C-alpha positions as CSV (number, residue, x, y, z in Angstrom):
1,M,-11.1,15.5,-13.9
2,A,-13.9,13.9,-16.3
3,G,-14.4,10.5,-16.6
4,A,-14.3,7.7,-14.0
5,E,-15.1,8.3,-10.5
6,W,-12.5,8.5,-7.7
7,S,-12.9,6.4,-4.9
8,G,-10.1,5.5,-2.2
9,D,-9.1,2.5,-3.0
10,M,-7.8,3.6,-6.5
11,L,-4.7,4.0,-4.6
12,D,-3.5,0.5,-3.8
13,R,-0.7,0.5,-6.1
14,P,2.7,2.6,-5.1
15,E,2.6,3.6,-8.7
16,M,-0.8,5.3,-8.3
17,V,-0.3,7.2,-5.3
18,E,3.0,8.7,-7.1
19,A,0.8,10.1,-10.0
20,W,-1.7,11.2,-8.0
21,S,0.5,12.9,-5.9
22,A,2.2,14.6,-8.7
23,Q,-0.5,15.5,-9.8
24,L,-2.1,17.1,-6.7
25,R,1.5,18.7,-6.7
26,S,1.2,20.3,-10.0
27,A,-1.9,21.6,-9.3
28,L,-0.7,23.4,-6.0
29,T,2.1,24.7,-7.6
30,G,-0.3,26.2,-10.0
31,Y,-2.1,27.7,-7.1
32,V,1.0,28.7,-5.2
33,D,2.3,30.8,-8.8
34,Y,-1.0,32.7,-9.0
35,V,-0.9,33.5,-5.4
36,A,2.7,34.8,-5.9
37,R,1.6,36.8,-8.9
38,I,-2.2,38.6,-7.3
39,R,0.9,39.2,-4.4
40,R,3.0,40.6,-6.5
41,D,0.8,43.3,-8.5
42,A,-0.9,43.7,-5.0
43,E,2.3,45.2,-3.4
44,A,4.0,47.0,-6.7
45,M,-0.2,48.7,-6.6
46,W,0.4,49.4,-3.3
47,A,3.7,51.1,-3.0
48,E,3.7,52.9,-6.5
49,N,0.2,54.3,-6.1
50,P,-0.7,54.8,-2.4
51,P,-4.5,56.5,-2.5
52,P,-4.0,60.1,-2.1
53,E,-6.7,59.9,0.7
54,Y,-4.1,57.7,3.2
55,G,-1.0,59.7,4.8
56,S,2.1,56.9,4.5
57,F,1.8,54.8,7.5
58,E,-2.2,54.1,7.2
59,A,-1.2,53.0,3.6
60,W,1.7,50.9,4.9
61,W,-1.3,49.5,7.1
62,R,-3.5,49.0,5.1
63,H,-1.1,47.0,2.9
64,H,0.2,45.1,5.2
65,K,-3.6,43.9,6.1
66,V,-4.1,43.5,2.0
67,S,-0.5,41.8,1.4
68,A,0.0,39.7,4.5
69,P,-2.5,37.0,4.0
70,F,-1.3,36.3,0.3
71,A,2.2,35.6,1.8
72,Q,0.5,33.5,4.5
73,L,-1.5,31.9,1.7
74,Q,1.4,31.4,-1.1
75,E,2.9,29.8,2.5
76,H,0.8,27.5,3.1
77,L,0.3,26.4,-0.2
78,E,3.9,26.0,-0.9
79,E,4.6,23.9,2.4
80,A,1.3,21.8,1.2
81,A,2.6,21.0,-2.1
82,K,6.4,19.7,-0.1
83,L,3.7,17.3,2.1
84,T,2.4,15.8,-1.1
85,F,6.6,14.0,-1.7
86,R,5.8,12.9,2.4
87,L,2.8,11.7,1.7
88,E,3.8,9.8,-1.4
89,A,7.1,8.3,0.7
90,R,4.7,7.7,3.8
91,Y,2.2,5.3,1.8
92,R,4.9,3.8,-0.1
93,R,7.2,2.7,3.0
94,N,3.8,1.8,5.0
95,Y,2.0,-0.2,2.6
96,H,4.8,-1.8,0.9
97,E,8.1,-1.3,2.2
98,I,7.3,-2.5,5.6
99,P,4.8,-5.4,5.1
100,D,7.3,-7.0,2.0
101,K,10.2,-6.6,4.9
102,R,8.1,-8.4,7.1
103,Q,6.8,-10.7,5.7
104,A,10.4,-11.6,3.9
105,T,11.5,-12.4,7.7
106,A,8.4,-14.2,8.5
107,Q,9.3,-16.6,6.1
108,A,13.0,-16.8,6.7
109,K,11.9,-17.4,11.0
110,Q,9.5,-20.5,9.6
111,L,12.6,-21.9,7.4
112,A,14.9,-21.5,10.1
113,Q,12.2,-23.0,12.4
114,H,11.5,-25.5,9.9
115,A,15.7,-26.4,9.4
116,A,16.3,-26.6,12.9
117,A,12.8,-29.8,13.4
118,L,14.3,-31.6,10.8
119,P,16.0,-34.8,12.0
120,E,20.4,-34.9,12.8
121,A,20.4,-37.5,9.7
122,E,18.2,-35.4,7.4
123,R,20.4,-32.5,8.1
124,A,23.5,-34.5,7.2
125,G,22.6,-34.4,3.6
126,R,21.8,-38.6,3.8
127,E,18.3,-39.1,2.1
128,R,15.3,-37.6,2.5
129,P,11.5,-39.1,2.8
130,R,9.8,-39.8,-0.2
131,P,6.3,-37.9,-0.4
132,A,3.6,-40.3,0.5
133,Q,2.1,-42.0,-2.7
134,P,-1.5,-42.7,-2.9
135,R,-2.7,-45.9,-1.6
136,E,-3.5,-48.0,-4.4
137,P,-7.6,-49.8,-3.8
138,H,-8.2,-52.8,-1.8
139,P,-6.9,-56.1,-4.0
140,A,-10.6,-57.4,-3.1
141,G,-11.8,-54.2,-4.7
142,R,-10.2,-54.7,-7.9
143,D,-11.6,-58.5,-8.7
144,G,-14.9,-57.4,-7.8
145,G,-14.9,-59.6,-5.0
146,G,-14.6,-56.4,-2.7
147,G,-17.7,-53.7,-3.0
148,D,-17.9,-50.5,-0.8
149,F,-17.2,-50.3,3.4
150,M,-20.6,-51.7,4.0
151,D,-20.1,-55.0,2.1
152,L,-16.7,-55.9,3.6
153,I,-18.7,-55.6,7.1
154,R,-21.4,-57.4,6.1
155,R,-18.7,-59.9,4.9
156,E,-16.5,-59.9,8.2
157,G,-20.4,-60.3,10.2
158,N,-21.3,-63.1,8.1
159,G,-18.0,-64.6,9.5
160,R,-16.3,-64.2,5.7
161,R,-13.2,-62.8,5.3
162,P,-11.8,-60.8,2.5
163,A,-10.0,-62.6,0.1
């Protein structure tokens, strides 16, 4: 794979994991086919052409010792290819489906708590309170007589009240 360098955070979306596991499965299937082809050829060779210096039992024994590891390799590679489906499903479930369900449950629970906290009048369908409007500036501040907070304090300290 020439191009972008691999990093684990590339598997952060289900479609990325799906593509990666499909690519891994394809590579493993290629190796399964390769080992199966070698195994088939080795078994055919030993069955049809046993070395003349070996007796029938020794030829069978050596054939078994050579071909059995190929069979085991093939089984392990096939099992690894099957495990890619489990990897993909677990990733999707554990990192996306379960957290989404938990979040939806938490939101529903929070909405239920808010609904239970509403006054009886609001639940009956009466008018809900309007959202708070921003306050208008103090009248003294609009006509130039107010000023800032410290000016108001000074005026009150001098006995003058703002109008």
